[in-house]
C-alpha positions, 0 to 999 in steps of 0.5 A, a space after each residue: 500500500 502506497 503511503 499518503 506522501 507517494 499518493 500526493 506526489 502522483 496526484 500532483 504529477 497527474 495535475 501537471 499532465 492534464 493541466 498541460 493538455 487543458 484537461 480537468 484531472 477531476 473528470 479523469 478521476 471520476 472516470 477512474 472511480 466509475 469504470 469497471 476493472 479490466 479483464 483479460 477477455 475484454 482486453 483482447 476481445 476474446 469472445 469476438 476473436 473466437 467467434 470469427 470462424 465461420 466455415 462454409 461446409 460441414 467438414 471439421 478440418 475447414 475450421 483449422 484452415 480458417 484459423 490458421 489463415 487468421 493467425 497468419 494475418 495477425 503475424 503479417 500485421 506484426 511484421 507491418 508494425 515493425 516495418 512501419 517503424 523502420 520506414 518512419 525512423 529518422 535517426 538512422 540508428 543501426 541498433 534500432 534497425 537491427 532490432 526491428 529487422 530481427 523482430 520481423 525475422 522472429 515473426 517469420 520464424 514462427 510462421 514458417 515453423 507453424 506451416 506444418 499445420 497446413 502441410 500435415 494438419 488436415 485430411 487431404 480428402 476433406 481439404 479437396 472437398 471443402 476447398 470447392 466451397 471457397 471459390 474464387 477466394 485464395 490466399 493470393 488475395 492477402 493484401 497485408 502480404 503485398 504491403 509487406 513487400 511494398 514496405 520492404 523494397 522499391 517497386 522496381 524490385 517487385 517486377 518479374 525478373 524476366 522483365 525487371 531490366 525494362 523498368 526503373 525508379 524513373 517509371 511511375 508507381 502506377 506503371 510499376 504496379 501494373 507490372 508487379 510479379 504476382 499479377 502473372 500468377 493470376 493471369 492466363 498467359 495464353 489469353 492475358 485474361 485476369 482471373 476473377 480472383 485477381 479482378 476482385 483483389 485489384 478492385 478492392 486493394 489497388 488504390 490502397 497499395 498504390 497509395 502506400 507505394 507512393 508514401 514509401 517511395 525512397 523510404 522503403 527498408 531497402 532505401 533506408 539501408 542504402 541511406 545509412 552512412 558507409 560505415 553503418 552499411 557494413 555492419 555485419 549484424 545488420 547485413 545478416 538480419 536483412 539477408 535473413 529477412 530476404 530468405 525468410 520472405 522470398 524463399 522459406 515462406 514460398 517453400 512452405 506453400 510449395 510443400 502444402 500445394 504438393 501435398 494437397 494439389 498434386 495428383 500423379 503428374 497432374 497438378 490440381 488448380 488452386 482455388 483462385 485459378 493461380 498456377 501455383 507450380 509456376 507462381 510459388 517457386 522462389 527460383 522462378 520469381 527471383 524476388 529479392 528485397 535487398 539485391 545489393 547484399 548479394 554476389 552476382 552468382 547468389 542472385 543468379 542461383 536465388 532459390 535454386 537449391 530449394 526448387 531442386 529439393 522440391 521438384 527433384 527430391 531424389 537428388 
């Protein structure tokens, strides 16, 4: 129990705080007097959180599918939370940069290690049935994941590697956005027609994604690294953290999806279409996309071989 002097000192400090902001301390004390005690379940809105699963079929494993994707989106939000702090930081403090990047990697580590739930945690026959009730929805439509990419690196680095040399920072954000790599994963290459999945996504999120890309132009995480003093750019811990982020986001995370797709969508030599109509076998392999957030950190050989060993492991496991 605090003594009377301690209480008086705290009240005095509170008076100063609220006076400085033109507020009346007595009103806040009344609020403190009448408000209910906070509970764990109210603080995290537990009842609401546990009510957000609404399966479209009667298959029990669909609820696993929903919850895992909801958990994934919460981790994406944590990653964005750290990315925004790096982008907004004006101090060029290397320790701060390292800490935030390591936090992002810790979130990716949990996501990657937990993906066994998707690979082994559901019955294949159940999945192949309830997935048909989800059309044309697809994990492809995760806007937060696209935001993570946009915060990480300039838009010109998100163009498919076969066309990347045709564009640069001199192009407008709108021009670069139209050529962004993931659109090819939901477009019929023969006809050029967009899938309904892509049309839905663009209608809902294009204005927001373009706005974010304009906001972070010249201040993405890669830009923030490039703007560091020369000595700071050579910091080994920072370089290691950024390279880990690159590998986690652009190799290990897609690899986990490849494992899941092979388990559920591969039947003999004929792949089954994904729910959104995306060609997952061409879209997911890291070596096919060669999306690299921080290309300056790698040798030419490393860039050329990006993701190759992981693709070989998936497609040629006997080697």
